C-alpha positions in Angstrom: 87.3 -22.4 3.2 88.5 -26.0 2.7 90.9 -25.5 5.7 88.1 -24.2 7.8 85.9 -27.2 6.9 88.7 -29.6 7.9 88.9 -27.9 11.3 85.2 -28.8 11.9 85.2 -32.4 10.7 84.9 -33.7 14.3 82.0 -31.4 15.0 80.2 -32.3 11.8 80.5 -36.0 12.5 79.2 -35.6 16.1 76.3 -33.4 15.1 75.3 -35.8 12.2 75.4 -38.7 14.7 73.3 -36.7 17.2 70.7 -35.7 14.6 70.2 -39.3 13.3 70.1 -40.7 16.9 67.6 -38.1 18.1 65.4 -38.5 15.0 65.3 -42.3 15.5 64.6 -42.1 19.2 62.0 -39.5 18.7 60.0 -41.7 16.3 59.9 -44.3 19.1 58.7 -41.6 21.5 55.9 -40.5 19.1 54.7 -44.1 18.8 54.6 -44.5 22.6 52.4 -41.4 22.9 49.9 -42.7 20.3 50.0 -46.5 20.7 46.8 -47.2 18.8 48.0 -45.2 15.8 51.5 -46.7 16.1 50.1 -50.1 15.2 48.8 -48.7 11.9 51.9 -46.9 10.8 53.7 -48.1 7.7 57.4 -47.8 7.1 56.9 -44.8 4.8 54.9 -43.1 7.6 57.7 -43.6 10.1 60.2 -42.4 7.5 58.1 -39.2 7.1 58.1 -38.6 10.9 61.9 -39.2 11.0 62.4 -36.6 8.2 60.4 -34.1 10.1 62.8 -34.3 13.0 65.8 -34.0 10.7 64.3 -30.9 9.2 63.8 -29.1 12.5 67.3 -30.1 13.7 68.9 -28.8 10.5 67.2 -25.5 11.2 68.2 -25.5 14.9 71.8 -26.3 14.0 71.8 -23.5 11.4 70.7 -21.0 14.0 73.2 -22.3 16.7 76.2 -22.5 14.3 75.7 -18.8 13.4 76.5 -18.0 17.0 79.7 -20.1 17.1 81.3 -19.8 13.6 82.7 -16.9 11.6 80.1 -15.6 9.1 82.1 -16.7 6.1 82.5 -20.3 7.3 78.9 -20.9 8.5 77.3 -21.6 5.1 80.0 -24.0 4.1 79.6 -25.7 7.5 75.9 -26.3 6.9 76.6 -27.6 3.4 79.2 -30.0 4.9 76.7 -31.1 7.6 74.2 -32.0 4.9 77.0 -34.2 3.4 77.8 -35.7 6.8 74.2 -36.6 7.5 73.8 -38.1 4.0 76.9 -40.2 4.5 76.0 -41.5 7.9 72.4 -42.2 6.8 73.8 -44.2 3.8 75.9 -46.3 6.1 73.0 -46.9 8.5 70.7 -48.0 5.6 73.3 -50.0 3.8 72.4 -53.3 5.4 68.9 -52.9 4.1 69.8 -51.8 0.6 73.1 -53.6 0.1 76.5 -52.1 -0.5 76.0 -52.1 -4.3 72.7 -50.3 -4.3 72.3 -46.8 -5.8 72.2 -44.4 -2.9 71.4 -41.3 -4.9 67.9 -41.3 -3.6 69.2 -40.8 0.0 71.2 -37.8 -1.1 68.2 -36.3 -2.9 66.0 -37.0 0.2 68.3 -35.3 2.6 68.8 -32.4 0.2 65.0 -32.0 -0.1 64.7 -32.1 3.7 67.2 -29.3 4.0 65.4 -27.2 1.4 62.0 -27.7 3.0 63.5 -26.9 6.4 64.6 -23.5 5.2 61.4 -22.9 3.5 59.3 -23.8 6.5 61.3 -22.5 9.5 63.4 -19.6 8.3 60.4 -17.3 8.5 60.6 -17.4 12.3 62.9 -14.8 13.7 64.3 -15.5 17.2 67.4 -16.2 19.2 67.5 -19.9 19.6 69.4 -19.8 22.9 66.6 -17.9 24.6 63.0 -18.8 25.4 60.5 -16.5 23.6 57.1 -16.6 22.0 58.4 -16.9 18.4 60.5 -19.9 19.3 57.5 -21.5 21.0 55.4 -20.8 17.9 58.0 -22.4 15.6 58.3 -25.5 17.8 54.5 -25.7 17.9 54.4 -25.5 14.1 57.0 -28.3 14.0 55.0 -30.4 16.5 51.9 -30.0 14.4 53.8 -31.3 11.3 54.8 -34.3 13.3 51.2 -34.9 14.4 50.1 -34.6 10.7 52.8 -37.1 9.7 51.5 -39.5 12.4 48.0 -39.2 11.1 46.9 -37.6 14.4 46.5 -34.0 13.4 46.0 -31.6 16.3 47.0 -34.3 18.9 48.3 -32.1 21.8 50.2 -35.0 23.4 52.1 -35.7 20.2 52.8 -32.0 19.6 54.1 -31.5 23.2 56.3 -34.7 22.9 57.7 -33.6 19.6 58.5 -30.2 21.0 60.3 -31.7 23.9 62.4 -34.0 21.7 63.5 -31.1 19.5 64.3 -28.9 22.5 66.4 -31.6 24.0 68.8 -31.5 21.1 69.6 -27.8 21.5 72.0 -28.0 24.5 73.7 -31.0 23.0 74.3 -29.3 19.6 75.5 -26.2 21.5 78.0 -28.3 23.4 79.4 -29.7 20.2 79.7 -26.3 18.5 81.4 -24.9 21.7 84.1 -27.6 21.3 82.9 -30.1 23.9 82.6 -33.7 22.9 79.0 -34.9 23.1 78.7 -38.6 22.4 75.3 -39.7 21.2 75.1 -42.2 24.0 75.2 -39.4 26.6 72.6 -37.3 25.0 69.0 -38.1 25.9 65.8 -37.0 24.2 62.4 -36.6 25.8 62.4 -40.4 26.3 65.3 -40.2 28.7 63.2 -39.1 31.7 59.6 -40.3 32.0 56.9 -40.1 34.6 53.9 -42.3 34.3 50.9 -40.1 33.4 48.0 -40.5 35.9 45.0 -42.4 34.6 41.5 -42.4 35.8 40.8 -44.9 38.6 38.3 -47.7 37.8 35.0 -47.8 39.7 35.2 -49.5 43.1 33.1 -52.4 42.0 35.2 -53.2 39.0 38.5 -55.0 38.9 41.4 -52.8 37.8 42.9 -54.0 34.5 46.7 -54.4 34.2 48.1 -51.4 32.4 51.4 -51.6 30.5 53.8 -48.6 30.0 53.0 -48.2 26.3 51.3 -44.8 25.7 51.1 -44.0 29.4 54.5 -42.3 29.9 55.4 -38.8 29.1 58.2 -36.6 30.2 57.0 -34.3 33.0 60.2 -33.4 34.8 63.8 -33.4 33.4 67.2 -32.8 34.8 70.2 -32.1 32.5 73.9 -31.5 33.2 76.3 -30.1 30.7 80.0 -29.3 30.9 81.7 -26.2 29.6 85.4 -26.4 30.1 85.8 -27.3 33.8 82.4 -25.9 34.8 79.3 -28.1 35.2 75.9 -26.6 34.9 72.8 -28.6 36.0 69.3 -27.5 35.2 65.8 -28.9 35.7 62.6 -28.2 33.8 58.9 -29.1 33.7 56.5 -30.0 30.9 54.8 -26.7 29.8 51.3 -28.1 30.3 52.2 -29.7 33.6 53.5 -26.3 34.8 50.3 -24.6 33.8 48.2 -27.0 35.8 50.2 -26.3 39.0 49.1 -23.8 41.6 51.6 -21.2 42.9 51.9 -23.1 46.1 52.5 -26.4 44.3 55.0 -24.8 42.0 57.0 -23.4 44.9 57.0 -26.8 46.6 58.2 -28.6 43.5 60.8 -25.9 42.9 62.2 -26.4 46.4 62.4 -30.2 45.9 63.8 -30.1 42.4 66.5 -27.6 43.4 67.7 -30.1 46.0 67.5 -33.0 43.5 69.4 -30.9 40.9 72.1 -30.1 43.4 72.6 -33.8 44.3 72.6 -35.0 40.7 74.8 -32.1 39.6 77.4 -32.9 42.2 77.3 -36.6 41.4 77.5 -35.9 37.6 80.5 -33.6 38.2 82.4 -36.2 40.2 81.8 -38.8 37.5 82.2 -36.6 34.5 85.8 -35.6 35.4 86.9 -39.1 36.4 89.4 -41.0 34.1 86.9 -43.8 33.7 84.4 -41.6 31.9 86.6 -39.3 29.8 84.9 -40.6 26.6 81.6 -39.0 27.4 82.0 -36.6 30.2 81.5 -33.4 28.2 77.7 -33.4 28.0 74.8 -35.6 29.1 72.0 -36.2 31.4 72.6 -36.5 35.1 
């Protein structure tokens, strides 16, 4: 078992890096989607949101690793991932606590997050690589927990944004488990592609007030390219609620345009991904 664990050291390190990066970036995304509430958040509130993302990613990794690892190795892999996340989190927080500080609390916190992740999400039975109602239900449950941690219970914008952030990690984790290098810098979350949400126009007689980007940007359309061996796959997707608001004719028009965009970006990504200049990150990322 120890030998098997050594074989997966690189994957464990990359997944741990990914989880911490996505959790951190996702907290920023949540705050952007609730700017008024963000001003009132304390550090322990943000830490609670951060942990919610770690919990769901532990669960998603558990489900994905079961599809890529031998049954006997998978439990040890997840135990080792817990250690890898703890180690990297300790390193990340060391500047704040000091190198001589007792880091036991971090270990206990990550361990509790893993335990709560199992208790909360293992009840949902679904194949993580497929889209289905049970998977949607679990992600909605997760989004609700994030909204609760934000102090914005039931906020549909926060729930949708949290779901998108968690979903964005699935192809990246899959790429790592499949043996493809997936640097954190090349893996975007829901913050990577944003479209300004439409706002109501002011009355003709009033002057329009300047509007900043904070809280007015959500991800409506995304394009992602991944590499498996020498094959590049490029996909596009729409925000679920955005899709529901579209008529059949509008959906057909957008599909036609996005298929063209995806083709152009996919070809460009392929040409760059296999170049010598970008060998350090070409295995997975956003076009």
